[in-house]
N, C-alpha and C positions, 0 to 999 in steps of 0.2 A: 146962559150961560156960561157961568158959574156953579149951575146944581147937573155939570155933564164931568161924565168918570174922567177920566185922567187915560188918555192909551194906554197903554203899558201897566196895568195897575195890576192889585189879587183882584178875580172874581169875583170872591169870596167878600171879602170888606173890605175893598175896594184904597190898601195899604198901595203903597210905590214903592216899595224896596222889602227886599228878602235877606238869606242870609243864607253862607255854608253850615251845615249841619256836621259836625267836625266830631269825632270815634274816640279813643281813647285802641289801639291795639294790643298785641298781650306781648311785643317790647315795654312798654303805656308812650308808646310816641302817640302823642296826638295827629288825627289823620282828617283831611276830607273824606267822606263820607258818601261823593257821591249825589247827596239828597239838598232839598236844602227848606224851608222855614221860613214866613211867612210870617213879616219884624212885627207885625202888630196883631193877627189873628192866631197864627204857629201854623195856621198851613202848611202841609209839609206832603214837598211835593219833586220831582225826581227832572221834568223834565217842562222849560221855562214856559210852552204849549198850552201845560198843564195849568198855573198860574193867572198862565191871562186867561183860562175858556174856553182855550180855544177846541172849538167841537168836530176835529180834528184826530184828537189829542186823545192817551187813552183815558179810565176818569180815576180821576180825585184820590188819593190816599187821602182818605179826612182822619187823619190822626193826629196830635198834638203831639207825640210821646218818640225824640225821634230816634228810641232803640224799638222800638215796631216796625214789624214784618212788615212793606208796601203790599 
């Protein structure tokens, strides 16, 4: 049982948390970008199903740079 992956975890590394990616707009205000990153491996995604590795979701963005385009 101890070797089982938590139900809600990163499909890449198994982490159980992610964080929103904030970007500064033209006025200098920090705003959510609509993208998220795994707190452990940095996997960037726009939909929770991508993070979970749901086969029905779109392909993951394999970038650790929050400024790169999906």
